MARSEKOL-858135 format. One record per residue (C-alpha): x, y, z. Coordinates in steps of 0.02 Angstrom, whole numbers, padded with zeros to 5 digits, always signed. Example, Ala and Ser with C-alpha at 12.3 -4.5 7.8 and 13.67 -1.06 7.14 Angstrom:
2
+00615-00225+00390;+00684-00053+00357;
END
This chain:
312
+04700+05883+06751;+04710+05754+06615;+04793+05824+06459;+04809+05744+06287;+04943+05801+06165;+04926+05753+05983;+05097+05739+05901;+05261+05676+05973;+05373+05795+05880;+05478+05925+05970;+05332+06043+06003;+05220+05906+06073;+05355+05833+06183;+05404+06002+06253;+05220+06038+06290;+05198+05869+06373;+05349+05889+06485;+05293+06062+06537;+05120+05997+06584;+05194+05851+06681;+05306+05972+06776;+05148+06057+06839;+05083+05892+06906;+04959+05848+06769;+04925+05679+06691;+04978+05681+06508;+04959+05561+06362;+05046+05594+06196;+04979+05512+06038;+05075+05500+05874;+05032+05407+05715;+05215+05373+05677;+05315+05223+05733;+05431+05329+05838;+05447+05501+05917;+05526+05654+05839;+05422+05705+05689;+05544+05804+05581;+05682+05767+05705;+05707+05610+05603;+05858+05495+05597;+05878+05339+05489;+06000+05198+05517;+06061+05096+05369;+06183+04960+05427;+06332+05057+05499;+06272+05225+05433;+06166+05351+05528;+06080+05489+05430;+05973+05636+05483;+05838+05652+05350;+05726+05787+05427;+05795+05938+05518;+05984+05941+05494;+06033+06059+05636;+05964+06203+05738;+06017+06372+05805;+05975+06468+05963;+05913+06647+05964;+05826+06665+06133;+05883+06650+06313;+05738+06535+06355;+05781+06409+06221;+05966+06422+06265;+05925+06361+06441;+05847+06204+06369;+05991+06177+06249;+06117+06197+06390;+06026+06060+06485;+06031+05948+06331;+06217+05981+06310;+06249+05939+06493;+06151+05777+06470;+06257+05731+06318;+06106+05738+06202;+06160+05889+06099;+06326+05961+06043;+06389+06100+05932;+06425+06053+05752;+06497+06212+05678;+06473+06400+05668;+06430+06420+05485;+06451+06323+05325;+06531+06435+05194;+06611+06543+05328;+06594+06564+05517;+06461+06687+05574;+06474+06660+05762;+06308+06567+05780;+06328+06386+05837;+06238+06253+05736;+06184+06117+05856;+06145+05935+05818;+06084+05784+05913;+06235+05689+05977;+06172+05527+05898;+06062+05606+05766;+05923+05733+05782;+05797+05604+05842;+05901+05579+05999;+05834+05746+06061;+05656+05684+06046;+05698+05518+06128;+05776+05611+06274;+05621+05720+06294;+05505+05570+06283;+05590+05480+06427;+05467+05458+06569;+05317+05518+06468;+05165+05415+06420;+05194+05419+06232;+05088+05305+06123;+05158+05289+05947;+05078+05203+05797;+04914+05277+05862;+04810+05384+05746;+04690+05509+05824;+04531+05479+05726;+04417+05613+05797;+04408+05758+05920;+04243+05815+05995;+04191+05934+06133;+04086+05849+06266;+03984+05941+06399;+04127+05949+06524;+04282+05889+06433;+04358+05835+06268;+04341+05664+06189;+04480+05600+06079;+04447+05437+05987;+04595+05339+05921;+04596+05221+05774;+04573+05071+05888;+04401+05138+05934;+04448+05189+06111;+04378+05356+06174;+04499+05455+06284;+04433+05597+06393;+04538+05750+06429;+04519+05917+06519;+04643+06000+06400;+04703+05960+06223;+04859+06019+06132;+04872+05990+05944;+05048+05997+05871;+05029+05912+05702;+05051+06017+05544;+04909+06144+05534;+04813+06058+05392;+04807+05897+05494;+04753+05988+05652;+04621+06083+05553;+04552+05922+05481;+04535+05851+05656;+04450+06008+05721;+04336+06024+05569;+04272+05847+05596;+04223+05896+05772;+04142+06060+05722;+04278+06164+05808;+04323+06332+05734;+04500+06382+05682;+04544+06558+05620;+04540+06567+05431;+04715+06642+05423;+04784+06499+05527;+04697+06359+05434;+04763+06429+05270;+04942+06402+05326;+05037+06323+05182;+05199+06224+05187;+05346+06200+05071;+05377+06020+05023;+05545+05934+05030;+05606+05785+04931;+05759+05704+05004;+05888+05572+04961;+05989+05468+05084;+06149+05395+05014;+06277+05279+05092;+06449+05269+05012;+06602+05157+05010;+06718+05302+05055;+06722+05484+05106;+06797+05535+04937;+06649+05646+04896;+06639+05832+04857;+06547+05896+05011;+06666+06019+05091;+06707+06045+05274;+06623+06061+05399;+06503+05944+05309;+06356+06055+05268;+06318+06149+05107;+06169+06267+05090;+06095+06298+04917;+06248+06227+04826;+06160+06214+04657;+05992+06230+04569;+05919+06071+04643;+05973+06057+04823;+05940+06171+04971;+06055+06072+05086;+06182+05932+05077;+06239+05857+05241;+06388+05745+05273;+06330+05638+05419;+06506+05575+05452;+06578+05751+05465;+06430+05797+05574;+06489+05661+05692;+06336+05547+05694;+06382+05412+05567;+06515+05278+05579;+06502+05247+05391;+06508+05372+05247;+06333+05442+05220;+06258+05597+05139;+06087+05678+05153;+06019+05780+05008;+05869+05897+05024;+05794+05966+04864;+05741+06149+04868;+05556+06195+04882;+05537+06238+04697;+05613+06074+04636;+05518+05975+04766;+05350+06050+04717;+05382+06023+04531;+05426+05840+04556;+05322+05790+04708;+05188+05696+04611;+05307+05587+04512;+05323+05404+04561;+05443+05366+04704;+05560+05278+04582;+05563+05428+04466;+05598+05547+04609;+05735+05434+04676;+05820+05418+04507;+05810+05605+04471;+05880+05649+04642;+06021+05523+04624;+06066+05595+04454;+06068+05772+04526;+06174+05711+04672;+06305+05627+04563;+06421+05780+04545;+06435+05786+04735;+06483+05604+04754;+06660+05624+04688;+06749+05457+04669;+06647+05373+04806;+06527+05236+04753;+06347+05223+04813;+06313+05069+04920;+06130+05109+04954;+06006+05250+04924;+05832+05294+04985;+05708+05431+04940;+05613+05528+05075;+05461+05642+05056;+05408+05781+05175;+05238+05852+05129;+05237+05979+05272;+05421+06025+05281;+05430+06212+05315;+05283+06332+05345;+05283+06471+05216;+05212+06599+05338;+05219+06604+05527;+05072+06640+05641;+05125+06794+05742;+05092+06720+05914;+05182+06573+05995;+05023+06469+05996;+04834+06481+05970;+04707+06447+06108;+04520+06425+06081;+04390+06533+06168;+04362+06404+06305;+04546+06409+06353;+04552+06219+06349;+04622+06182+06176;+04785+06247+06104;+04875+06228+05938;+05064+06234+05931;+05208+06190+05816;+05337+06260+05698;+05206+06364+05606;+05204+06485+05751;+05318+06629+05799;+05503+06586+05800;+05632+06505+05686;+05602+06322+05645;+05667+06204+05782;+05675+06341+05912;+05503+06405+05864;+05429+06230+05879;+05503+06206+06052;+05448+06374+06119;+05276+06355+06041;+05249+06192+06135;+05300+06274+06298;+05185+06422+06265;+05036+06310+06229;+05062+06210+06387;+05079+06365+06494;+04923+06442+06416;+04819+06291+06467;+04889+06253+06639;+04924+06426+06708;
END
């Protein structure tokens, strides 16, 4: 079969690899310039900063098998086992930033980035996906892995039904700040991650302590409440407010550069109870981190579940 996957984040790439392993022809489309989605890593001169997902954990045997393979391939390694104190659960990171996981999964796949899927329609015998260059792509199966509101918009345009409860999935927003410094004389404690350290931030990550950055670099994620309250300000206002809030954590280090990042669909507020959703025809599936399972692990397992539901 010919299968089209929309979204080259973790869920989409896991789904694509699973379909390829069953001998199917797969194309992955993503509107972004690179793969990974929220497995996002930014390089600023000698600094490397994760600005989406900061780490992940493993709760299931199935996901652990995948992670063990990634560790063996040198793509993933353990960062720590807790931030304020050890709790026994490894926190894993991409060896060269979280996006390195996505790049590893994309190897050998037909992934077409900077390509926006413009429309999705059901033809008599297959699906037709039209991209923003006007080309119509035919597929026997389709897997949508974008945030639910984006997948719903695509389906709505094609007159395809989605359950009301699923299409009403809402997401927390995240405003972030990337900061490079002239030294590591900051106030982010070992092992380099701080969860909910104050009233503004939900996480502060030391990318040098994490082991991905050659130069001092910190990532700040504002909490959902602060992000929502400030999301509609200008980018300059958000940047300046985040930098002011970050100042107590900078210690005696001086900022050499800073960038603001916005995530509109950062974390789903409520999870769909199943690992994926499949339409009545059994030829279209929706997957992603809004489905059963915790964050990164949930996204990965959801992609696998969607692929297996369509190719079994």
